[in-house]
N, C-alpha and C positions, 0 to 999 in steps of 0.2 A: 296802560300796561299791555304788553304784546301777549296776546293769547294764542297766536297762531302756531300751530302744531308742525313741525317740520320732521318729526321722528315718526316711525311706524306707528300707526294706531294701535292703542290696546284694545282687548286686553292681550297680554303676552303670557304665555305658558311655557313650562320646563317640558321637556322631551326626555325620555328614558329609553330611546332607542339604541343607544350604545352604552355598554358596560363602563367605559372609561371617560365619558364626554357628558356633560350636561349641555343640551341645546335648549336655547331659548328662541320662540318663534312667536311672530306677530300675527295679526288677522290672517286668515287663510294660512297659508304654510310658510310665509315669508320668514327665513331664518335670519334672526337678529344677530346672533352670536354663538360661540360654542366654547365651553370652558373645559379644558382638560383637566380631570379630577386628580391626577398623578401629583402636581405640585402641592396639592390642598389636602387631599384625603377626601373621602365621601361626604363626610359630615360638614366640612369647611365649604366644599364645593357647592353642596345643595343649599346651604345657608347664603352662599353668594348669589346663586342662581335664583333663589326665593326673592332675595332683595332687588336684583336686577328686574325680574319678572313683574314686580310690584311698582316699578318706577312710573309708568304712565297714571296709574290710581293715585300714588303719592303726589305727583306734580298736580293733578286736578284738585286734591284735597287740599293742597297748598294754595292754589290759586282761590278757592272757595274760602278758605280761612282769611286769607288776605282781604277778600272782598268784604267779609263780614267785619274783620278787625277794623277797616278804614271806616265804619259807620258809627264807631264807638266815640264817645266824647273823649278829647284829648288826643285822638288819633293824628292831629297835624301839629302837635307841640312837642318839638324836640326834647324835652326834658321828662317826658311822662314813659312809664312802662310800655303802655300801648304803642306809642311811636317806636320804641326800641325793638319791640316784638315784630312790628311791620317791617322795618329795616332789616332784621334778622330774615324773614319770611322772603323778603324781596331779594335778598342776596342769595338765597338758596334757589329760588325760581331762576334767576339771572343764570346762575351756574349751570342749571339743568337746561336752560334754552342757548347754553354756549356764549352768554354774554358776561359772565363773570369769572373768566378763566384769568 
């Protein structure tokens, strides 16, 4: 499995330096993105920003879960729930890494 990180390393944080924009920044002050609050409203924009800011940690958690799942009995048998769960996790990781579009 490819674990090479191509995105800005985490942690990512939400900035509140502008009243109508949620800014998401990575290590240091690298801006990853900005989201105009107007089309969403403040509550929805902040919820979106929190989800985006958590992305690096979520990806790492998925990778760790996948490694642990692969050690369980039945993980290589296509008819088991463990195998199906691994396939689901693999698809999410691939999409996050740009391989599942």
